[in-house]
C-alpha positions as CSV (number, residue, x, y, z in Angstrom):
1,X,-33.9,-3.2,2.3
2,X,-30.4,-4.1,1.0
3,X,-27.1,-2.7,2.1
4,X,-24.4,-2.4,-0.5
5,X,-20.7,-2.3,0.5
6,X,-18.6,0.3,-1.3
7,X,-15.5,-1.0,-3.0
8,X,-12.3,0.9,-2.8
9,X,-11.4,2.0,-6.3
10,X,-8.5,4.1,-5.1
11,X,-6.6,1.2,-3.5
12,X,-2.9,1.6,-4.5
13,X,-0.9,-1.3,-6.0
14,X,1.2,-2.5,-3.1
15,X,4.0,-3.7,-5.4
16,X,4.9,-0.2,-6.6
17,X,5.6,1.6,-3.3
18,X,7.0,1.0,0.2
19,X,4.5,1.6,2.9
20,X,5.0,2.7,6.5
21,X,5.5,-0.8,7.9
22,X,7.9,-1.8,5.1
23,X,9.9,1.3,5.6
24,X,10.2,0.6,9.3
25,X,11.5,-2.8,8.6
26,X,14.0,-1.6,6.0
27,X,15.3,1.3,8.1
28,X,15.6,-1.0,11.2
29,X,17.8,-3.4,9.3
30,X,19.8,-0.6,7.8
31,X,20.3,0.9,11.3
32,X,21.5,-2.4,12.7
33,X,24.0,-2.8,9.8
34,X,25.3,0.7,10.3
35,X,25.8,0.2,14.0
36,X,27.6,-3.1,13.4
37,X,25.0,-5.0,15.3
38,X,24.1,-7.1,12.3
39,X,26.3,-8.3,9.4
40,X,25.7,-6.5,6.1
41,X,24.1,-8.5,3.3
42,X,26.5,-9.9,0.7
43,X,25.2,-8.5,-2.6
44,X,28.2,-9.5,-4.7
45,X,26.3,-12.3,-6.4
46,X,23.4,-10.0,-7.5
47,X,23.4,-9.3,-11.2
48,X,22.5,-5.6,-10.9
49,X,25.3,-5.1,-8.4
50,X,27.8,-6.7,-10.8
51,X,26.6,-4.6,-13.7
52,X,26.9,-1.5,-11.5
53,X,30.5,-2.4,-10.7
54,X,31.4,-2.9,-14.3
55,X,29.7,0.3,-15.6
56,X,30.6,2.5,-12.6
57,X,33.5,4.2,-14.5
58,X,31.2,5.1,-17.4
59,X,29.2,7.6,-15.4
60,X,31.9,10.4,-15.3
61,X,32.7,9.8,-19.0
62,X,29.1,10.2,-20.1
63,X,28.5,13.2,-17.8
64,X,31.8,15.0,-18.7
65,X,30.4,17.0,-21.7
66,X,27.5,18.2,-19.5
67,X,29.9,19.4,-16.8
68,X,32.1,21.2,-19.3
69,X,29.2,23.3,-20.5
70,X,28.4,24.6,-17.0
C-alpha cells in the first residue's frame, strides 16, 4: 500500500502579491512614520522617485484634453 502526497498546483507566486503578514509589517511601519515615532525613509536617491519628480508636471498636460471633453 502506498500513500501519495498531493502537490499544490494552485500555489500563488509570492513575488507578485503582498500577503497578510507582509501587509501587517508595511502598515505597521507606515503607522509609525505617520505618528512621528519613526523617521520616514529617504527615497530621494531612488531612480523611480527621481523620474516621478521630473515628470510630475506632465500629468495635467497629458490629461487636459480628456478633462476638456467632460
